C-alpha positions as CSV (number, residue, x, y, z in Angstrom):
1,M,25.0,-1.9,33.4
2,S,26.4,-4.5,31.1
3,T,25.7,-5.0,27.3
4,P,23.0,-7.6,26.7
5,T,24.2,-10.8,25.2
6,T,22.7,-12.1,21.8
7,T,20.6,-14.6,23.7
8,E,19.3,-11.8,26.0
9,Q,18.4,-9.7,23.0
10,A,16.6,-12.7,21.3
11,D,14.6,-13.3,24.5
12,I,13.5,-9.7,24.7
13,L,12.4,-9.7,21.1
14,K,10.1,-12.7,21.9
15,L,8.0,-10.5,24.2
16,P,4.7,-9.5,22.6
17,G,5.0,-6.0,21.2
18,A,8.7,-5.6,22.4
19,Q,10.1,-5.3,18.9
20,M,10.7,-1.6,18.0
21,L,10.9,-0.1,14.5
22,T,12.6,3.2,13.4
23,P,10.3,5.6,11.6
24,T,12.0,4.5,8.3
25,E,11.2,0.8,9.0
26,A,7.7,1.7,10.0
27,A,7.2,3.8,6.9
28,K,8.2,0.8,4.6
29,Y,5.7,-1.3,6.5
30,L,3.0,1.2,6.0
31,G,3.9,2.3,2.5
32,I,4.4,6.0,3.4
33,S,7.4,8.3,3.9
34,P,9.4,8.5,7.1
35,A,8.2,12.1,7.4
36,Q,4.7,11.1,7.4
37,V,5.4,8.6,10.2
38,R,7.0,11.3,12.2
39,T,4.0,13.5,11.6
40,L,1.7,10.8,12.8
41,C,3.8,10.4,16.0
42,A,3.9,14.1,16.6
43,Y,0.1,14.4,16.4
44,G,-0.3,11.4,18.7
45,R,-1.9,9.2,16.1
46,L,0.9,6.7,16.2
47,P,2.4,5.9,19.7
48,F,6.2,5.7,20.0
49,V,9.0,5.4,22.5
50,N,11.6,8.2,22.8
51,V,14.9,6.4,23.3
52,G,17.1,9.4,22.7
53,V,18.7,11.6,25.3
54,G,17.1,15.0,26.0
55,S,14.2,16.6,24.2
56,C,16.2,18.3,21.4
57,R,17.1,15.1,19.4
58,K,14.4,12.5,19.7
59,R,15.2,9.0,18.7
60,R,11.7,7.5,18.1
61,R,11.0,3.9,18.1
62,I,7.6,2.5,17.2
63,P,6.5,-0.8,19.0
64,V,5.3,-3.3,16.4
65,G,2.2,-4.0,18.5
66,E,1.3,-0.3,18.3
67,L,1.9,-0.2,14.5
68,R,-0.5,-3.2,14.1
69,K,-3.2,-1.5,16.3
70,F,-2.8,1.6,14.1
71,M,-3.2,-0.4,11.0
72,R,-6.3,-2.2,12.2
73,A,-7.8,1.2,13.2
74,Q,-7.3,2.5,9.7
75,V,-9.3,-0.2,7.9
76,V,-12.2,1.2,6.0
77,E,-15.1,-1.1,5.2
78,I,-17.6,-0.2,2.5
79,D,-20.7,-2.0,1.5
80,A,-21.5,-3.4,-2.0
81,Q,-23.6,-0.3,-3.0
82,E,-20.7,2.1,-2.2
83,T,-18.4,-0.1,-4.2
84,R,-20.7,0.0,-7.2
85,A,-20.9,3.8,-6.9
86,I,-17.1,4.1,-6.7
87,M,-16.5,1.8,-9.6
88,A,-19.1,3.6,-11.8
89,G,-17.3,6.9,-11.3
90,P,-18.4,10.3,-12.3
91,Y,-19.0,9.1,-15.9
92,T,-21.9,6.7,-15.8
93,H,-23.1,7.7,-19.3
94,R,-22.0,5.3,-22.0
95,P,-22.1,6.6,-25.6
96,T,-24.2,4.6,-28.0
97,I,-22.4,3.1,-31.0
98,P,-24.1,3.9,-34.3
99,Q,-25.5,0.9,-36.1
100,Y,-24.8,0.8,-39.8
101,H,-27.1,-1.3,-41.9
């Protein structure tokens, strides 16, 4: 098996979802730690490809397409009433300012 040329590598990356990210790269994209990415992979929440040899030392790569699916699944939509409740917070009482005449 020969080493792919730069042109072949570029062609592979043009395939939808073919680009792979390391847990560190995926973590930067998600704004979390690499350890959290590995945990998501371990619990099956974030699909990955094991490109390592053997089961002792896994080399996880996360397909970009799977990362995008994961992100879309995490979107939480709230309505205007919930937004007002969140913005009001636990302290809805506003103290009155004394008026001096």
